[in-house]
N, C-alpha and C positions, 0 to 999 in steps of 0.2 A: 840282497842275496838270500835273505830269509824267505822271500816269496818263492824262489826256485825250490827250496827244500820243502816248503809246505805243499806246493803244487806237485812235486815229485812223489811225496809220501801219499798224498790223496790219490794220485793216479796209479801208483803201485797197488794200493789197497783196492781200488776200483777194478783193476785187472785181475787181482786174486779173487775178488768177489764174483766177477763175471765167470772166471774159470770154475769156481766152486759151484755156482748155480748151474752152469752148463753141464758139469760132470754129474751132479746129483739130481737135477730136476728136468732136464731136457733130453728126450730120446732122439738122438741124431738119425736113427733109422726111420722114424716117423716124419720128422721135419728136418731134412739135412741142410736146407738153406739157412735156417736160423742157427743150427748148431755150428755150421762152418763159419758163418758170419760173425757170431759172437766169439767163436774160438780164435779167429784171426784177430779180432779186436783185442782179446785178452793177450794173445801173443805179442801184439804190437805194443800195448800199454806196458806190460811187464818188461819186455826187452828194452824198450826205450828208457824207462825210468830207472831201472836197475843199472843200465849202462851209464846213465847220467852220473850216478855216484861213483862208478868205476872211473869214468873220464875225469870227474872232478878230483878224485884222489890222485890220478896220474898227473893232471895239470898242477895240482898243489905241490907235488913232490919234485917236479922237474922244471917248472917255469917260474919266472920271477915277476909275473904280472900282478896287477891289482886283483883283489878277491872278486870283484864284480865282473871283471874281464874273464877270469878263469871260469866263473859260473856260466857266463854267456857262451863262451866257446864250448864248454861241456854240454850245454843245452843243445847247441847246434850239432855237435858230434853225436849226441844221443838220438837226434832225429834221423841222422844218416844211418846209424846202426839199427834203429827201429825199422826203417824202410828196408834195409838190407835183410833183416831177419824175416820180415813179412814177405818180401819177394821170394826168399828161399823156401819158406813154408808153402806159399802158393804154388811154386814150381814143383815141390814134392807132392802136394795133393793132386796136381794135374799129371803127375808122372812124366814131367818134362825136364827134370833136373838131371844134367849129365856133368861129368867132370869138366869138360870143355866149357860148357855154359857157366858152371860154377867159377871157373878161373876167369872168364870174361866178366862176370858180375863183380868179383873181387877187384879186378883191375879197374873196372869202371868206377866203383865206389872209392878206391884209392885215389884215382884221378880227381874225383869230386872233392875228396878231402884236401888234396894238394891245391886245387883251385880255390877252395873256400878259406883255407887256413894258412897259406903262405903268402907273404907280401912280395910283390915284384921287387927286383933288385934296384930298379930306378927310384922306387919310393924311398928306399933307404939312403940314396945319394942326395935327395932333396932335403933331408933333415939335418 
């Protein structure tokens, strides 16, 4: 479990450093590709790894699983959230984000969550 924390802290710091360098040293008007690329990377890293700790806190308070299992599930959930945040930022940058598309994306990620984190009923009958 300690490796999850070390990796998460390193990646949060990396995302913050990328955002700081991007804000202070890169002129996005002169090189928009680099600015947007690094900006999206920073958004993904920060959103994913901050959400790891949020999901770990939620899993710790409401679930009775082992610590390693909670961290593993939080790691997977944070990947989903990072992709969700990245997709929304890209759609905002492209001016393609609408309320309907936003609702579809939320439903799609919710279905992915259910698919990945719920066990089928018949798996519980076999135990």
